[in-house]
N, C-alpha and C positions, 0 to 999 in steps of 0.2 A: 270751119271747125274752129273757130276761134272765138273764144266766149268773151262775152263783158261780164263785168263783176261789178258789185258795190263793196265798197270795204268795209270790213265788217271789224270790229277791235276784239280779234279774239288774243287771248292771252298766251304768252309761252310757259305755260305749268311745268317749273323744273320744282325737284325738289327743295326745300330750304336748306339743306347740306349738299346742294349740288357743287360749289365749288369743290369742296372733299372729295365728294362720289366722282365726280368730272374728271378730276386730277389722277386718280387711278386708271384710265381707261385703260391700261393696258394688261388687265386682268378680269375675267368673268366672275362675278361677285353672283353669291346665292344668296339669300334670307330667307326668312319667314317673315309673316304678314307683319307688315309695318301701319303705323301710324302716328304721322304727326301736326300737329296744330301749329297756325302759322295765322296770324293777324294777315286782313286783306290785302291789297296794295294793288297797284296800275302796273305794268308792263311798259309802259306807252314813255319813249324816250323825252318826251319833251315838259309833260306831266310831274308835279311835285311827289314826291314819296310821302308818307306820312306822316313822316316828321317835319315840322314846318321852321325849323332852322335852313339856314343854307347850305350846311354840309347835307343834310336829310335830301335836299333837292335833287333828282336829277337833270342833268343838262343836255341839251341839245347834243347829237352824235355827230363830231365834225371829224372828217382826217386828219392828221399833221403835216401832208407834204400832198405834192401832185399827183393827180392820176398814173395810174402804171400804162406806159405806152400799150400793155394789151390788152389795157381796158377805156378807151377814153370815154365811154359814158356810164362808167361805173358809179355806179350813186352814194351819196357821201356816207351813208350808216353801212352799206356795204362794204366800201374802201376801208372804211374805220376797224375793220374787224379783220380785213386784209391786212392791213401796216400791222396790228398788234399780232397775228396771226407769222410773219414776217419776224418780227422780232422776237418773239420765241422760237422762230424753229432755227433758225442762226443760216448758216451759206450753203449748206451739205442741201440740195434736190432731193427731197425723199426717196424717188428713183434709182440715187446713190444707196442707198440704205441695205441694208439685209432685212429682211422681214421682221426678225429681231429687233430689227434696232428700228423701224417703221411702226412695231407697236409700242415702243415708248417714247414716241415723237409727239410732241403738243397736235392735235387734232382742230379743227374749227368748232368746233365745243367749245375747248378749252380756250380758244381766242375769244368765242363769244361772250362766255363767263368773264373774263379777263375786263373786256370791252365795258361790262355792264360794272361793274367793280369802278373801273376807271370815270365815267361816266355819272355814275352815283344810281344805276339804273335798279330798282329794288329789286329782288327775287319775290314773285309771283306764290302765294301760297300752296302747300300740296292738297291736291284735291281728288290724288286716286292712292289707295293701297295695294302693299304688294306681297307676292310671295312666290317661291320659287317649285318649280318641278322639273322632276326627269321623263324624257319621255324615251329614252333608250339610253344606252353606254354612252358616254361621251357628248351626249345631245341633251342638252336644260331648258326650259322655259321661264320667262318671267311673267306673272301674270296680275294687270293691273287690273282694279274696279274701282270704279268711282264711288268715291267714300259718301257714304251713309244709304248707297242702293239698297232697294230692296226689288224681291220678284225675280224671274229669270232676265235675262238682257242679250241682246246678239252679243257676236264675238269676231273681233277682227283680230286673222293671225298677220303678224307682222316682221319682217323680214329685215334685219339693219344692213346697211352699205361697208362698203369698206375694201372692194374688189374683192370679195371672198378671200382675203389676206389678211385684212389688217382691221380694229375698230374690234368693239364689241355691244351689249345692251347697255353699257353705261353711255357711250358716246354717243348714243343715238335715241337715248332717256328722254331728254327737251319733247321730241317728236310725236313717241309715243305717250305722253305725257299731254301733250296739246291733245292730240286726238281722242283718248279717253274722255279729258272731257270738256272735247267741243259736241263729240260725237254719243254719248251717254252710252258708249258699248263696252265689253269687257275685252282688254287688249292683250294679246298674248304675243309678249314680243320673242321671238324665237334663236336661239344661240347655237348655231349650227358649226359644225367645224371645216376647219378652213386647211386652204393650202400656204406652205409648200407640203406642209405635213401630211395632209388632209387633201389629193389633186381631184382633181374633175372626174365625175358627176358627182364627189360627197355632197359638199353642200347643196347642190338642187335634191339627194334624195335623202340628206337630213331635214330639209325643209318640204318634201313630200309628206315623210312622217310622221312631221310634228303634224302638219296638216287632219292627218287621217287619225292622228290624238285626240286632237281638237275635236273631232267629229264625235269620236267614241266617248271622250270623257270630259264633253262641257258641261254635262247635268251636274259633274263634281263639281264645280268653281262656279256655281248657279246659273248657266252660260245656253244659251240656247242651241242645242244641233242644228236647227233649221233654219238658222238666219247666222249663214257664217260668210267672213269676207276675207280677202287678203289683200296685204297693201304690203310693199317697201321703195324705198330709196339706194340708187347707185344699182349696187349688185344685188340689193335687196328687191328691188323692184324687178332684173331679170328673174330674181327666183320666184315671186309672186305668180308673176305671170306663167314662168315655169310649172308650176305649180296647178296651175289650170288646166297648163295644156296635159298635164299628167294626167288631173282629174279624169277630164275628157278621155282618154286612153284607153287608162283603165277601169273605165265607166264607176268611177267614184261622185259622189257627190258635188259636185257645181261650185264653186263660190256665188254667193249671191253679187257681188262688184270685185272688181281688184283695181285698188290705187297705186300707178306706178309713177314714182316721181322720181325724176331725169333716170329712167332706168337705162343700164347696158340692154342694146337691142340689136348689136352687131358685133363684128370684127371686122368690118373694115375701117383702118385708119386713117384713111386718106378720103375720108367726108369732108362735106364743107365746113362741117364745125372744127373736128379733128384738125383741118390745115391753117383754119382761123384760128384756135387757140391750143399755139404747141408753146407758149409760157403762162397760160391763165393759173391762178390760186386756188381756191388747192390743189386743184385736177388739172391735167395737160394732157399734151399727147405721147409723151415720153412716162409719167405714171402710169398710164392704164396700157401700154405696154408690159411694163413692169407687172402688174397686177396680172395680164393673162400668162409671162411667162411662168408666175408663180401657182398660179391656179390652174393653168392647162397641162394636160399630161404629153402632147405636141400639138404643132400648130393646125393638124386636122379636126382638132377638139374645136374649134373658132369657125368652123361649119357645122357643128353639131345645131339640132334647131332650138334646143333648151339653151345655146349661148345667143346663134344668131337669129332670134328672133322676128328678124325684119323678113328674113325667108324661109319660114315659119308656114302649116299651117296652122291659121288662125281663125277658122272657120269653129262656132258653135262656143266661142270663150264667151263670157260672161261679159256685163256691160262694165265698161273701164270708163278710170279719169288718166289721164295722162298729163305728167306736168316737167315741163321743162325751164330753163333759164338761156340766159343770152350769152354768158363767158362760160361756156362748159364744150369740152370734146364732143359730148354725147348728146346735143341739141340737135344734132341732124336726124342721128336713129333715130331718138324718139319722135318726132316728126314724122315721121316717116312707119313708125311701128304704130302713130296714132291713124293714119293713113289707110294704110293697109289691115288693120281691123275694121274701117270701115268699111270699105272694099270687100272686107269676108264678111260683113253684116253685120257685122257687133255695135252696137249702140256704143259712141264714143264722143266724152267732152275733154276737148284740149285747150289747154294755157299755158303760152311761154308768157317768161316772165324778164323784162329787160331789166338792164341797171344793175342786176347779181350773179354770181355764180352758182355754182355747185357746193351742196350743201347747205345750200340759203333758206331751206326747208324747216328745220328747229329752230331759226333764228328771231322770230316773233318778237321777243323781248327788243331785240335794237332794229333790225330790218320790215319796215314797212309790207313790204312785199312778200315774208314769207306768212303775215299775218292774213294776207289775201288769198295765200294759196292756201293755207292750213282752213278758211272760211271755206272755200270750194272744197277741197278736199272732203270732209267732215259732212258739209253737204249733201254729197253725191253718196257720201255713206251711210247715212241717216235714211236719205229717201232709199234705199236700195235695201237697206234692214228692217223696215217699217213692216 
């Protein structure tokens, strides 16, 4: 099931105002349709920016210290971001914070943007317009439409990560903009309710409600309701697969494809990758236990098929792309999910990326493996939504 790929220079399309936007990652924003113009620039770390002066040139991304003990094979671009995140976060591990404190802590996205500043990596142009809609009380979506698009477009419903407890639409904006640009589809990013204020299965129910809302309302934002896929990262990957399962079981139209990027797919904290990644950043074993503590009502919820995907009935689910990474407690269960989907008769594309950590997918401005993963994911989605 392991794939080979050809590197594609897929840009990380973050907004020109991304530094200000991503710095406010503790709040779920609502916006009207926006349109921002920017000059074209490259997102490759080793190529010059449009400014020919020395100050305007991107520099090769290099870490400042030795590799961490937990990541002897960490690639330099990834290591530089981890160093930046460590410097921004301070000495207290996130698993020692309250949810309110954790939501205000620097994210991997913030560290990526700071790394871009440090190495003079230019921000790519805006390629999508956005607007906000309310699905139901407490649940909103941000709709990304490719700039200049005409006619009816396929739709991808996207679910962000954060362990069902932290993060929001802004935190994962880079991933969504990249997928919008590379697939040419409209992407509906879902702001589901989170624990501990809203325990399991709230995020799952909200996610399915948002999917049903898209099926019923796609035409209102020039989407094709017959060409809808789901996608997500981490907890969002779990939600995307759960939505497919709920659609199957409730006889609702199935997604055409599901993209699951380092998904939470089980409740076993003693898999090989959990045991190997007790100190990794930004995600490790203790932090995953913290997420489960604040989202699940009781440990019994961990055995629910919507959480424990690797032991769920996976028959009849849509074709799937699963992406995992080396330094991640979720790698083993992601691979197991891909294997079990295949055993259940589901067409699967699986790829693991070495030298990188959880959250790498949205870092394509800095991390080459993110460019490759985005190209793979976008290609599978485009083929499924033809």
